[in-house]
N, C-alpha and C positions, 0 to 999 in steps of 0.2 A: 638788201634783205636776203638772207640765206636760211632756208629751212634746215634744221639739224635734228637728228634723232633724239627723242626724249625718253624712250622706254623700249624695253624688249618686246612689248606688246605690239604686234602688227595685225590689224584686222585683215581678214581674208581679202578684202577688196583692195588692200594696199600691196598685195603680193606682186601683181602685174607691174605696178610702178617700180617695185624694188628689182624685179627680174630684168626689166627693161634698162634700168640704171646700171645693173650689173653687166649687161651686155655691152653697153657703151663704155664702161670702165675697162672691160676686157680688151676692147679694140684700141684703147688709148695706150700710150707709152707706159710700161710698168714703172720706169724710173720717175716720170712726171707724177703718176698717180701716187706712188709711194711718198713723194715729197709733199704734195699738196694735201692729200686726203680730203679733197673737196668734191662733192658731187655737183656736176654742172648739167643742167637740163635745158634742152632747146625747146622753143615753143613758137608757134605761128600765131601771133596776136599783135594787135595794133599798139598795145601798151602793156605795161606790167599790170596784171589784174589786181583789183582792190583786195586788201588783206583783212578787212574788218569782219569777215565771216560770210558775207554773201558776195562772191566775186562777180565781176563783169567779164567781158571778153568771151562769152559763150562757154562751151565745155572746156576750152583751153584754160579759162579762168578757174573752173572747178579742178582741173588737173594740176594746175600750178600752185594756187594758193587756197583752194577749197579742200579737196580730198587729203592732201598731205598734212595740213595743220588742224583740220576740223573733222568732226564726225557728224553723221546724220542718223536718224532713227533706222533707216534702211540704207543698204548699199547695193551697188552693182558688183557682181563678182568679176573682177578684172584680172583674175589669175591665169586665164587661158588666152592664148593668142590665136588658137585655131578653132574656137567655138564661140557661139553667141553668149553674151552675158546674161545672167539670170539674177533675180533679186535674192538677196541674202540678208540675214539679220545684221544690224549695225548696233546702235545704242539700244535698240529694242530687240529683245530676244524672241518675242512673239507678238502677234496682233490678230484681232478678230473683230468682226462687226457685232454690235449688240443684237441679241436674239429677237428683240421686239421693235428695234428702231435701226434700220439700215443706214441712217445718216450719222450714226455714232460708232466710232472705232475705239477699241480699248487696246492700248499698247503696254506691254510689260517691259520694264527697263532693265538693262544689265546692271547688276549690283557692283559696287566697288570702283566705279569709274570716277576719275578726278580730272579736272581741268589742269592745264599747265601751271596755273597759279596755286594749285593745291586745294581749291575748293571742290565740293562734291557736285557731281552731275546727277541730278535727280528730277522728279516730276516738276518741281518748281522751276527748274532750269528750262525744261521743255516749254512750259506755259509761257515763260518770259520770252523765249525765242520766237514763239508764235506771235506774241503780242508786238514784238519789235517791228513786224511787217504788216500786221492786221489791225491792231488796236490804236487808233489815232489819239485816244485819250491817255494812253500809257506814256509816262514821262520819257521812256527810252525808245518810243516809236521813231523810226528813221525812214523818212520818205525816200531817201536815196537808195534804200535797199529793197523797196517794194517792187520796182519794175523788173528786177532780175530774179525775183522770188515768187511773189504772189501770182504772177502770170503763169508760172509753172505748176501751181496747185490751185487752180481757179475756184474750186468748190469749198476749200477749207475756210471755216468761219470762226472757230474758237477752239481753245484748249482748256481743259479743267483737270486739276489734280484730284485723283481718287485716294491715293496714298503715296508714300515717298517714292515708290518704284512703279506706280501705275498712273497713266494719264489717259484721259478721254478726249478724243478729237471729234469735233462735230462738223459735218459738211452740209452744204445747202441742199443737197440731194444725194441719193445713193451713188457712190462713186467707187467702182472697183479699181480705179487707177490711183487712188490716193497713196497706197504704199509705194508705188513706183515714183510718184511725183515727190514724195518726201525725201528722196535721195538728194534733192536740191536745197533742202532746208538745213543748213549747217548750224551747229550749236556753239554759240559764243558764251563765254563765262559771265554770268550776271554779276558775280562778286567782283570780278576784275573791272567790269564796266562801271560799277558803282563807285569804286575808288577813283576812277577817272572823272566821274561826274562830280564827286565831292571836291575834287581838286580843280575843276574847270572854272574858267571865268565866264561871266555872262549875266546880263541884266535880268533875264527871265529863265525859268526852267528849260524852255525850248532852246534858248541860246546855249545854256550849259550842256544840254544833251547833245547838241550838234558838235560842240567842242570836245565833249567826252568821246564821241565816236571817232573824231579825228585823232585824238590821243590814243584810243584803243587800236586804231589801224596801224599805228607806229609801234605798238607794244602789245601785240595780239595774244589772246589766250583761248585756245580751243582744247580739244582732247585727243587730237590726232597723233599719229606716230612721229610727226615732225613739229618743231616749234620754231617761232621766229627768233632770230638772233641778229644783232647788228655788228658787222665787222668793219673796223677802220681800215682804209686802204694802206698798203705798205708804203 
């Protein structure tokens, strides 16, 4: 698996990744770089992080197969190497707690965002991605993604669509850390997963869903600046 650029759009939090890569490229042989045109990234992890949208292997997983291929509602600003990161808008352009109920957060989504498969990223997509790790009754719920996700946003309980570009998230108690914790919830394409589900084998919906996630991991669709591509060895 090699992530390749898909769009001239680079979120601010991706800039540090690109700058670091550029530095590595500058130190390499110009002749080799001109011939290969392949970005190679080193990482310190026990294995290749999972690619289905919620990586394992700690933050190295986020750095390698999370942040490049996917987006979250909020991002860390990784554009500076000499200053602490701060929270910045990602797929959400703004967020605020409800004036009368501090357990409810309203997020306004960035318009015009599409997943790599061409489907729209909207409030329904956000609700779907919350359900994948919190709603055991959802057909696309995936227990294998819960441990690396739900533990990082322990108060989040549900998501509700208000309109196409507005979503309400509810927590178990007032939680000022929710926007920070949401940097770990990456948005996978519901439409792309549904195609995998419809094509999957399985005696039960749960079996089909498990196989659909396996297929999705091999042909992922997020909305990040890089997308998965499979290259055959020379």
